[in-house]
C-alpha positions in Angstrom: 64.0 185.0 127.1 64.0 188.4 128.9 63.1 187.1 132.4 66.6 187.5 133.7 66.9 190.3 136.3 70.1 191.8 137.6 70.1 192.8 141.3 70.4 196.5 142.0 73.9 197.9 141.8 75.2 195.0 139.8 78.4 195.5 137.9 78.2 194.5 134.3 81.2 194.0 132.1 81.0 193.6 128.3 83.7 191.5 126.7 84.9 192.9 123.3 86.8 189.7 122.8 83.7 187.6 123.0 81.6 190.1 121.1 84.0 190.2 118.2 84.0 186.4 118.1 80.2 185.8 118.4 79.1 183.0 116.0 75.7 184.6 115.5 77.3 187.8 114.2 80.4 186.6 112.3 80.9 183.6 110.1 84.1 181.7 111.3 84.7 184.4 113.9 88.1 182.9 115.0 89.6 183.0 111.5 91.2 186.0 110.0 89.1 187.1 107.0 89.8 190.6 105.7 86.9 190.2 103.2 84.5 189.9 106.1 83.9 193.6 105.9 83.3 193.8 102.2 79.6 192.8 102.5 79.2 193.0 106.3 75.7 193.0 107.7 74.6 196.1 109.7 74.6 194.1 112.9 78.2 193.0 112.3 79.3 196.6 111.6 77.6 197.8 114.8 79.0 195.0 116.8 82.6 195.7 115.9 83.8 198.3 118.5 87.6 198.4 118.6 87.5 201.7 120.5 84.7 200.8 122.9 81.5 202.7 123.1 79.6 205.1 125.2 81.0 207.6 127.7 84.1 205.6 128.3 85.2 204.9 124.8 88.7 205.5 123.8 89.4 209.3 123.7 92.0 208.7 120.9 89.5 207.3 118.4 89.3 210.4 116.3 93.1 210.8 116.1 93.6 207.2 115.3 91.0 207.3 112.5 93.0 210.2 111.0 96.4 208.6 111.5 95.6 205.1 110.2 95.2 206.1 106.5 98.3 208.3 106.6 100.5 205.6 108.2 99.2 203.0 105.7 99.9 205.2 102.7 103.3 206.0 104.1 104.2 202.4 104.7 102.9 201.2 101.4 104.7 203.9 99.4 108.1 203.3 101.1 108.2 199.6 101.7 107.3 196.2 100.2 106.2 193.5 102.6 107.0 189.8 102.5 105.5 187.0 104.6 108.1 185.6 106.9 107.1 182.2 108.3 103.9 181.1 110.0 103.7 182.4 113.5 103.2 180.7 116.8 100.5 181.4 119.4 101.8 183.6 122.2 100.5 186.2 124.6 101.2 189.9 124.4 99.9 191.5 127.6 96.4 190.1 127.8 96.0 189.5 124.1 96.7 186.1 122.5 98.3 186.2 119.1 97.3 183.1 117.3 99.0 181.1 114.6 98.9 183.0 111.3 100.9 184.0 108.3 100.4 187.7 109.1 104.1 188.0 110.2 105.8 190.1 107.6 109.1 191.8 107.1 109.4 195.3 105.6 111.7 195.8 102.6 112.7 199.4 101.7 111.8 200.3 98.1 
């Protein structure tokens, strides 16, 4: 319902963490699923904002979008990757790294 009213001069903060894990947008939002983006709905594509949005979005987004394919090509052409052992949950700054098998070691080709 749209009857909620914010008082004048209220400060509103959007949580990307919560938005990127919203069950109405993503199936199994807390699980890593790289195939999620193969057939993503339009709402899921628009809800994913790793660089933020609006006037205060990350000023480095354009550079990052140019660098990411280059770095991936370079890494994949020069290294092979092997899964190490399942990780443990720990915090890095304000981000929680959850248990996963995404920990890898790089092996020069």
